[in-house]
C-alpha positions, 0 to 999 in steps of 0.5 A: 560543462553542458546540458543538465550539469550546466543548467543545474549549476546555474539554477543552483546559484541563481534561484530566480531561474528555477522553473520546475514542473510539479506534476500535480495532476499526475500526483493526484491521479497516483494518490487516487489510484493508491487509495482505490487499491487500499479500499479494494484490499480493505473490502477483501479483508472484510470478506475474509474476516466474515468468512473466517468468523462464520466458519467453524474450527480455528478460522473462527478465531483468526480475526481476533488473534494475530498469532493464530492467523500468522500460524496458518499463513502457510496453509493456502486457504487458512493463511489468506487472512494473514497474507492479505493483512501483509498486502494491505500493510505494504500498500499502506506503507507505499501510500505514505 
């Protein structure tokens, strides 16, 4: 039993030997980057909401009706709001 296997077994039985890095600066940097990503996505969603609200036709109702936004998701221009909502949802999920 050598290497990490031996060290793990030893630290597992002798808690006073456990010395682990917590990587706090890296975690803080990662958290800040995730927050910045979400802020960017949120700003883009607001631009899309405004564009859709200012437009005529079915796009004008997208920000208030999820079903219409979802139905338009296959259209490259009309489906942008729903695709962005899904992207924002995924970023929030990853952010925790």
